[in-house]
C-alpha positions in Angstrom: 0.0 0.0 0.0 0.9 3.7 -0.3 0.1 5.2 3.0 0.0 8.8 4.3 1.0 9.1 8.0 0.4 12.5 9.6 2.4 13.4 12.6 5.2 11.3 11.1 8.0 13.0 13.1 6.4 12.4 16.4 7.1 9.6 18.9 4.4 7.2 17.7 4.3 8.5 14.1 8.0 7.8 13.5 7.7 4.3 14.9 4.7 3.7 12.7 6.6 4.8 9.6 9.4 2.4 10.4 6.9 -0.5 10.9 5.0 0.2 7.6 8.3 0.4 5.7 9.5 -2.8 7.2 6.2 -4.5 6.1 7.0 -3.4 2.5 4.7 -0.4 2.1 5.4 3.0 0.7 5.0 5.8 3.2 4.3 9.5 2.7 5.1 11.3 6.0 3.6 14.6 6.9 4.5 16.9 9.8 4.8 20.6 10.6 7.4 20.1 13.3 5.5 22.0 15.9 5.9 19.1 18.3 7.5 16.5 16.0 11.2 16.0 15.9 13.0 15.9 12.6 15.7 13.7 14.1 13.1 11.0 14.5 13.0 10.6 10.7 16.7 11.3 9.9 17.4 7.6 9.4 14.8 7.5 6.7 16.5 10.1 4.5 17.1 8.6 1.1 14.8 5.6 1.7 13.3 4.7 -1.7 9.8 4.1 -0.3 9.6 7.1 2.0 8.8 10.7 1.1 8.1 13.6 3.3 5.8 16.7 3.1 6.1 19.5 5.6 2.6 20.7 6.2 0.1 21.7 8.9 -2.9 19.3 8.7 -5.3 22.0 9.8 -4.9 23.4 6.3 -6.1 21.8 3.1 -4.1 18.7 2.3 -2.9 17.8 -1.2 -0.9 14.6 -1.7 0.1 13.9 -5.3 -0.4 10.3 -6.5 -2.8 7.6 -5.3 -3.2 6.6 -1.6 -4.4 3.3 -0.2 -4.6 4.4 3.4 -4.5 7.5 5.6 -3.3 7.3 9.2 -4.0 10.5 11.2 -1.5 10.7 14.1 -0.9 14.5 14.0 -1.5 16.2 17.4 0.3 17.7 20.3 0.2 15.0 23.0 2.4 16.1 25.9 0.5 17.0 29.1 3.5 18.9 30.5 2.3 22.5 31.3 5.9 23.6 31.6 6.9 22.5 28.1 6.5 24.5 24.9 5.4 21.2 23.3 2.6 20.6 25.8 -0.9 20.8 24.6 -1.9 23.1 27.4 0.5 25.6 25.8 -0.7 24.8 22.3 -4.5 24.7 23.0 -5.7 26.1 19.6 -3.3 24.0 17.6 -4.4 20.9 19.5 -8.1 21.6 18.8 -7.4 22.4 15.2 -5.4 19.2 14.7 -8.3 17.2 16.1 -11.0 19.0 14.3 -9.7 20.5 11.1 -6.9 18.0 10.8 -9.3 15.1 11.1 -11.7 16.7 8.6 -8.9 17.3 6.1 -7.4 13.9 6.4 -10.8 12.3 6.1 -11.3 14.4 2.9 -8.1 12.9 1.5 -9.3 9.4 2.3 -12.6 10.1 0.7 -11.0 11.5 -2.5 -8.8 8.4 -2.9 -11.3 5.9 -1.4 -8.5 5.0 1.0 -8.7 3.3 4.3 -8.6 5.7 7.3 -7.3 5.2 10.8 -7.6 7.8 13.6 -5.2 7.9 16.5 -7.5 8.5 19.4 -6.7 8.2 23.1 -7.7 6.7 26.4 -8.1 10.3 27.6 -11.6 10.2 26.0 -12.6 8.1 29.1 -11.5 11.0 31.4 -11.3 10.1 35.1 -13.2 6.9 34.6 -15.9 5.6 36.9 -15.8 2.2 35.2 -12.8 0.0 35.6 -11.2 -1.4 33.5 -12.4 0.7 30.5 -13.9 -1.0 27.5 -14.9 0.7 24.3 -18.6 0.9 25.2 -17.9 3.2 28.2 -18.8 6.8 27.4 -16.3 8.3 29.8 -16.3 10.9 32.6 -14.6 13.9 31.1 -14.2 17.5 32.3 -14.9 19.5 29.0 -13.8 22.8 30.5 -10.4 22.2 32.2 -7.1 23.1 30.7 -6.5 19.5 29.6 -9.9 19.4 27.8 -8.4 20.8 24.6 -6.8 17.4 24.0 -9.6 15.2 25.3 -12.4 17.1 23.4 -10.4 17.3 20.2 -10.1 13.5 20.2 -13.8 13.0 21.1 -14.8 15.2 18.3 -12.4 13.5 15.9 -14.0 10.1 16.7 -17.5 11.4 16.1 -16.4 13.0 12.8 -14.6 9.8 11.7 -17.7 7.7 12.3 -19.9 10.3 10.5 -17.7 9.9 7.4 -18.0 6.2 7.7 -21.8 6.2 8.0 -22.6 9.0 5.6 -19.8 8.7 3.0 -19.0 5.0 3.3 -15.3 5.6 4.1 -13.5 2.6 5.4 -12.5 3.9 8.8 -10.9 2.6 12.0 -10.3 4.2 15.4 -7.6 3.2 17.8 -7.8 4.3 21.4 -4.2 4.5 22.6 -3.3 3.9 26.3 -0.2 5.0 28.1 2.8 4.1 25.8 6.5 4.6 26.3 9.7 3.9 24.4 12.6 5.5 22.5 11.9 8.9 20.8 9.8 10.2 23.7 10.9 13.6 24.8 12.5 13.6 28.3 10.4 16.7 29.0 7.3 15.1 27.7 5.6 15.4 31.1 4.3 11.8 31.3 5.4 9.7 34.2 7.8 7.3 32.5 10.1 9.9 31.0 9.8 12.1 34.2 11.0 9.3 36.4 13.7 8.1 34.1 15.0 11.7 33.7 15.1 12.2 37.5 16.8 8.8 38.1 19.4 9.4 35.4 20.2 12.7 37.0 20.4 11.1 40.4 17.5 13.1 41.7 14.6 12.0 44.0 11.7 10.7 42.0 8.7 12.9 42.7 5.3 11.2 43.3 2.3 13.4 43.6 -0.3 12.3 46.2 0.0 8.9 47.9 1.2 7.1 44.8 -1.7 4.7 44.7 -3.1 6.1 41.4 -2.6 3.6 38.7 -1.6 3.4 35.1 -1.0 0.6 32.5 2.1 1.0 30.4 2.5 -0.4 26.9 5.9 -0.6 25.1 5.8 1.2 21.7 6.6 -1.9 19.6 3.5 -3.7 21.0 1.3 -0.7 20.4 2.5 -0.3 16.8 1.9 -3.9 16.0 -1.7 -3.6 17.3 -2.3 -0.5 15.2 -1.0 -2.2 12.1 -3.3 -5.2 12.7 -6.2 -2.8 13.1 -5.3 -1.2 9.8 -5.5 -4.5 8.0 -8.7 -5.5 9.8 -12.4 -4.8 9.0 -13.2 -3.4 12.4 -14.9 0.0 12.3 -15.7 0.4 16.0 -13.1 1.9 18.4 -10.5 -0.5 19.7 -8.4 -0.1 22.8 -4.7 -0.8 22.3 -2.7 -0.9 25.5 -1.2 -3.1 28.2 -3.8 -4.3 30.8 -1.1 -4.8 33.4 -2.0 -2.2 36.0 0.5 -0.8 38.6 0.6 2.1 41.0 2.7 5.1 40.3 4.7 4.3 43.4 5.5 0.8 42.1 6.7 2.3 38.9 8.9 4.7 40.7 10.4 1.9 42.8 11.0 -0.2 39.6 12.8 2.6 37.8 14.9 3.6 40.8 16.0 -0.1 41.3 16.8 -0.6 37.6 18.9 2.6 37.4 20.4 2.1 40.9 19.4 5.6 41.8 20.5 6.3 45.4 18.1 9.2 45.7 14.8 8.5 47.6 11.3 8.8 46.3 9.7 12.1 47.4 6.0 12.3 48.0 4.5 15.7 47.2 1.0 17.0 47.6 -1.5 16.0 44.9 -1.7 18.6 42.2 -5.2 20.1 42.0 -7.1 21.0 38.9 -5.0 19.1 36.3 -7.6 16.4 35.5 -5.3 13.4 36.1 -7.4 10.2 36.3 -7.0 8.1 39.4 -7.1 4.8 37.6 -6.5 3.8 34.0 -6.4 0.2 32.6 -7.7 -0.9 29.2 -10.0 -3.8 28.6 -8.5 -5.3 25.5 -11.1 -8.0 24.9 -12.0 -6.5 21.5 -8.4 -6.3 20.4 -7.8 -10.0 21.3 -11.0 -11.1 19.5 -10.8 -9.1 16.3 -7.1 -8.5 15.9 -5.7 -11.6 17.7 -3.5 -9.0 19.5 -2.2 -8.6 23.0 1.1 -7.1 24.3 4.1 -9.3 24.7 6.8 -7.0 26.2 7.0 -6.7 29.9 7.6 -3.4 31.7 11.1 -4.4 32.7 12.0 -5.5 29.2 10.5 -2.4 27.7 12.3 -0.1 30.1 15.6 -1.8 29.2 14.9 -1.1 25.5 14.1 2.5 26.4 16.9 3.5 28.7 19.7 3.7 26.2 17.8 6.3 24.2 17.1 8.5 27.2 20.7 8.1 28.4 21.9 9.3 25.0 19.6 12.3 24.9 19.9 13.5 28.5 22.2 16.3 27.4 19.5 17.6 25.0 17.6 19.1 28.0 
């Protein structure tokens, strides 16, 4: 297939490009480098089946030549309010990527009668009152908080994707991505895995907000990308959770990373941050992915962290 990948220079987009190329496809990458990192694609320079278009997906998209699939992964995704890459500091761009970007990429898919896959998120479940979260759960979302720009952009994008499927007959798919980690994440991303690794590599105390009993489920990037690829090849039009159902507390994660990196600094407990909309619990129900994709994650947290650490060690000086 010839496949357009938006957000190609991002953490997930760049790994997706690598996987598609490894499977023999031709890839057209698209990114405007607002949050994407051009170094994530440097190794693809000169690749015969990879081309790149620098473009903002919130503007009209033109891709010369036929396309068999469109994979819309363009969006700020960092929750870090202290980073210029965080969606709290790019609120309009985030909403436009989810609304206008989804509209424009769906238009490309409609023009070429191509498959379409939307990168959605577990954030559409908000601070869930159902645990674990399956795809039938409507969520418990604050639509007005600072983080809402990301959550609501993805919720709108899902509704628009299904509208194109129902009204225009576009062959669409929606992947709801749960917490993912791996090489090419920014150390200042703001999510807990890079935060803890950065602190441990610097020999600093790992900061845990609240009592540390809040939970997350962490999926290594290679597992996630394999699940997304299987979804692309499937006939499933309903949203599908892709993530690792192994749930652990934030305190357990901190202890694991401190032990792996032999960090002598202690874990520091800080007061819970108010008003940021962090969910207390997050774990995917992946029953649908198992059934329709024959997929479940294979890489343990410890194995995934070992694969991730060398990248962060090499890029610690970039901060």
